[in-house]
N, C-alpha and C positions, 0 to 999 in steps of 0.2 A: 318923254318920248321925243325922238328927233323928228324933224320935219320930213326927212327922207322916209323914215319908217311909217309915219302917218300917211304920207302920199301913197306908199305901197299898199297899206291896209285899205285906204279909201278906194284905190284902183281895184282891189280884189272885191270889195263890197259892191262896186258898180257892175260886177259880173253876175250878181244874184238878183233874180227877178221874181216879183210876186206873180204867180201864174195867172192871176185874175186881172192884172193891170200890166200893160206892156212898158213898164218903167222899172228901173232897178231900185232896190230898197234904199240905197243911199240918197238918190235924187228924190225919192218919195218922201224923205224926211223921217224914215223909220229908225235911223241910228241917232240916238241922242248923245252918246258919249263914248269915247275910246280912251282908256287909260292903261298904260303899260308900265310895269315895274318888275325888274329882274326876270324878264321873259314871260311874265304872266300878264295876259291881256284881259281886262274887264271891258265887256261890251254892254252898254245899256241901250236897249232897243225897245221898240213898241211894234204894234201891228195896226193896220188900218181899222180893224174892228176886233174887240175882245174875243169874239167867237170865230175867228178866222180858221177855216177848216184845214189850212196848210201850215199852221203855226209851227208844228213840230218839225216839218221838213225844212222850212225856212231857217229855223234856229239851228238845226243840225248842219245845214249847208254853211251858215255863217261860221259856226265852230270849226268845221272841217277846213274851210278856206283860210280862216285866220291862222290856224295851226300849221298850215303849209308855208306860211311866210317865215323866211329865215329870221331867227332871233326870237320867235314866239314858241315857247315850250307848251303853254297851256292857254286856252281861251275859255273864259267863263262868261256865259251869256246870261244877262239879267233882263227878263222881260218885265217891262213896266207899263202902266197905263196912266201915269200921272207925270206930266200933263197929257191929257188925251190928244191923240193925233187929230190934226185937221188938215185940210187941203192947203192952208197957208204955210205949212211946213215944207211943202215941195219946193224944189229949186225952180228957177225960171225955165231951165231946160225941160224939166218934167212937165211943167204946165204947158209949154209949147208943144211937146210931144203928144199931150192929151187934148190939144186943141182948146186950151183954156185961155190962151193969150191971142 
């Protein structure tokens, strides 16, 4: 994947928010891996908690926004819980936004 494509994908991911936390899912550290090959994007992501009530809607939004990016024909979302998400995975910006710094 080119750096330009990765930057575009990350920018799109930063427009998706967990409705329970006022921080985007990328800065929360919920995106573990992005891998693109021949227009197929594999997104490995997690949730702040396995029983997240909005899991389906967040995953659907990720798929929809990734597939709107030029050059992406299909986005496959893989929800994983290993390693488990912790607050340490958040960016400094997210921690600042949540008053943790």
